[in-house]
N, C-alpha and C positions, 0 to 999 in steps of 0.2 A: 250725345244720347245714342246715336246710331252705333257708335263704337261700343258702347256698353251693352246694348240690347242684342246686336247682331254679331259682335266681335269683329267689326271692320276696322281697318287702319284708317287714320284720318284722311289719307289720300283716296281710299275707296269710298268713304262716306261723302267726301266732297264731290267725287265723280257721280255718285248716285243722285245727290241733291241737284246737280246741274242737269242731269238727264231728266229728272222729274220736271224741271222748269222749262224744258224745250220739247218740241214734238219728237225730234230725233237728232242724232249727231253722228258724224264720222269720228274715227279716232284722231284724225288730224285736227278737226274742229275742236274736239275736247282738249287736245293738247294745248291749243292756243288759249282756250278759256281758262284752263287750270294753271297753265304756265309750266307744264312738265314736258319731258322728252317723249316723243311719239312711242318709242318702245316701251317706256314705263306705262303709258296709257293703255297700250294693247294688253300688257300683262294684267293691269287692273281690270279691264273689261272682261278678260277671260275668267278671272276669279269671280267677278260679280255674276257672270253668266253661269258658272258652275253652281252658284248659290241661288240661282233663280231670280236674281234681282234685276237683271237686264236681259234683253233678248235682241236678236237681229230683226230688223224691219222686214216685213213680208214683201214689201214692194222693192226693197233695195237692201240686199244682205250686207252691203258695206257700211250701212248705218245701224246704229243701236238705239233702242228705246228702253225706257225704264218700266219695270213691272209696276202695276198699280200699288202705291204705298200701303193701302189698307190690306190688300191681299198679301203683300210681302212681309208686313210687320205683324199681322195678327197672330200667326202661329208662334213666333218667338216670344211675343208679349204674353200670350196665354201660358206658354211654358214657364216664363220667368215668374209670372204670378203664382203658378202652381208650386214652383220651387220655394217662393217666399212663404206661401201658406204652409207648406210642409216644414220649413224651417221654424215658423212660428209655433206650430204644434210641438215640434221637438224641443224648442226653448221652454214652452210651458211645462212639458213633461219633465225636463231636467230641473226646472225651478221647483216643481212639486217634490221631486226626489231630494233636492238640496234642502228645502225647508223641513221635510220630514226628518232628514239626517240631523239638521241643526237642532230641531226640537228634542231629538234624542241624545244630544251631547251630554256627556258627563261633566262634572265640575272641572276636570282637568282639560276638557276639550273646548271650553268656551273662550279661551285665550291661547292664541298661538304666538310664538316668538319669531321675529324676522331678524336675521343677522346680516350686517353689512350695509353700508350706505347705498350701494348700487341696488341691492335687493329692496331696500326701503323705498327708494325712488321709483322703481319699477312697480311695486305693489300699490303705491299711492296713485300713480298714473293709471294703473289697471282698474282700481275701484272707482276712480273718477269717470273713466270711459263707460263703466257699467251703470253709472247713476241714472235714475229715472225721474226723481223728483227734486232732491235738494242735497247740497253739499255744505257742511258747516266746517269752518276752519279757524283755529287759533294760529295766528302767524307770529312766530317767535324766533329770533335769531339763534343760531345761524341757519340759513337756507341749506337744503341738501343739494340744490342746483341753482344756477344763476337764472334770474328772471322770475316772472310770476308763475306760480304753480297752478293757476287756474287754467282750465282747458276751454278756450273760446268755442270749440266745436260742440262741447257739452252744453254750454250756455245757449247756443243757437238751437239746440233741441228742446229748449224750454226748461232745462234744469236750473233751479234757483241756487245761487251761491250767496252765502253770508259769511263774511270774513271779519274777524276782529284782529287788528294789527297792534302789536305792542309798541308803545310810543318810542322806546329807545331805538327801534328800527328806523323811524323817521329821523331821529337825531343823526343816525349813521348814513342816511340817504339810501337805504335799501329796505323797502321799495321807495322810489322817489315819488314826489308829488305828481309828476307827469305819468308815471306808471299807474298810480291810483286812479287818475283821471281816465286813462285808457281802459282800465278794468271796469270802472263805473259805466263808461260809455258802452262797453260790451254787455252790461247787465248785472255786473257784480255789485252786491251791497256791502259797503265798507263802513266800519266804525273803528274808533281809536280808543285804546285803553291804556292807562298808566302802566299796567303789566297784565300779562295773562299767565295763568298758573302752570301751563304746560303746552307743548305742541300737540295739535289734535286735528284729525280729519274724521268727520262722521258723514256717512253716505246713506241716505234714505232711511235713517234711523234703524239700519240693519247691521252696519259694520262700522267699526272705528279703528283708526290706526293712531297709536300714541307713541311717537318717536321718543326714545329715552335720551336725555341729555347727560353730559358728564364725561363722555369719552371723546378725546380729540383724535383718536385713531379711527380712520374710516372703516378699516376691516373689523374693528371691535364694536362699531356702532350697532345699536339694536332698537327694536320697536315692538310694541305689542299689537297684535291684530285681535280685536275684541268682537265676538259674535253676539247675537241677541241674548241678553241676560240682564240681571239687575245692575251689573257694573256698567253696561252700555246705557241703561236708563239713567244712571247717575251722571254719566258723562254728558248726556243730552241735557239733563237738568242744569248741569254746571254751565254749559254753553249758553243756554237761554238766560240764566241769571246774569252772566257776564255781559250778554248782549243788551240787556235792559240797562245796565249801568254804564256801558261804553258811550263815548261821545260820537254823535252823528257827524259825518264828514260832509261839509258844505263846499261844493265846487263852483257854484254859480249863484249870483244874486237873484236869479229868476226863481230859485227854490225857496227863497226867504219870504216869510209872511209879512204883511204890512206894506206901507207905502213910504217908508223912510228912504232917503237918498243914500244908496250904497251901491257900488258897482261890483263887478266880479272879483277884482283884486281885493277890495275891502272884505268881501265875503270869504275869500280864501284865507286872508290874513286872520280874520276873526276865527275861522274854523281851526286853523293850526294853533292860534294863541290859546284857545280853549282846551286843546289837547295837552297843553303844558310845554310846548316847544319854546325855546329861547328866541329872542329877536333875531340873533345871528342864524339860528337853525331855520327859522321861517324865511329869512332872506335867501339862504342857500337853496331851500326847496323851491322858492318861487323865482329864482334867478334875478333877484333885485338886490338893492343895497340895504344894509341895516338902517340907515338914516331914513330911507323910504318907508320901511316897515314901521319905524317909530312914529314918523309923521302921519302915516295912515291910521295907526292905532289912536293917536290923538284926535284925528278927524272923526273916528268912530265914537270916541268918548264924547266929543262935542255934539255929534248927531243925536245921541240918546241922552245927552245932558247929565253925564256922570263925571266924577272927579278922579276915579282910579280904575285900574284894570279889574279888580274884584267886583266893583259895582258894574262894570261893563258886562262881565259874564252873567251877573245876576239879572241885569236889564235885558240881555239877549234872551235869557230863559223866559223872562216875563213876556217878551214880545213874541214868543213862539218860534224864534229862529232855530232853536235846536230841535224842533219837532217838524221841520220842513223838509226833511230828507226825502229823496225821491223813492225810497223803498216803502213809503206809505205808512211808516210806523208813527 
C-alpha cells in the first residue's frame, strides 16, 4: 500500500514501517532489523529524508525517527483521491459521448467486423474487463485460446457470469469437469446444452461479439461486434431462451433438495448423465472407471426406486434436483 500511495520501493516501505514502530534507530540498528547492508540502509534513509518521511533525532543526529504517519500520508492520499475523482468525471463524460455517438449510429455502423483470431481474442478480453454488471457466453468449440475465457478479476468486482457450454465440449474434455468446478467456485454460473446455435459474448446488454465459424485459417477468422440495436436485443433474447432450456450443473450433493442418501460423486454423475454424456465420458471427466459410473447410476436408480435411466431423469426433475443450482434459478 505504501508503495502504491507514496511510490516507495519495498525496502523503503519496510524501513519506514520499522521506524514507525520504534522511538528512533541508527542506520546500523536498522540494517540489523531489515537484514540489509549498512550502505543500502543509509541510501534508503537519505531518500526517505528527502521525501519528509523520516528526520534526524533532535537529541542525537545519528539516530532517525519516522514522521507521523497521519501527517506523512494525508497529503498524497488526498491527492490520489482527487485524481480518482477527476478520472471518474472524465470517464462519465467519455461514456456520455460514447452513448450519444452510439445512439446516432446508422444502419451500417451498428455492426463492426473484427478480422483475425488474435484481434478477436483481444477484443473479447477487452470488453470483459470493461464489464460492469453481467457477461453472457455461449461456449462452443473450438476455443480461441487455451483455458477458460472467464476473467476471475472481473467476477471479483461483482460482475455476474452466465455460461452455457455445448455438450460436445465435455465429450472432448475441454473444458474439463475440474475446470467447470473451479469456474463455479469463482462465481461463474454454468449450464450444459446439447448444442448452442453460435459462439457469443454479451456484455452488460450493450455489446456482443459473435465469432464466425467455418474458417480453419486463423488469419481469415472473423467476428461481428454488435452495438445496441434490435439485433443485440435478439441475441440477448436468444441467450435467455437457451438458458431456460439448458441443464443446470450440479457439483455437490449439498445443492440437491430433499433428504435422499446421495453423495457428491453421485450428484456429479447424475449431473453429467442428464447432460447426455456417455458412461465412458462421465468416467473420464470424473477420473474414475466406467464400472464405477455404471454401479453408481444403478445405486441412484435404486435410491429413487426407478427401473431405467429415463425414469431416473424424470424422478430427479420431480424431486427438484435440477432446480437446486447455486445460481438461485
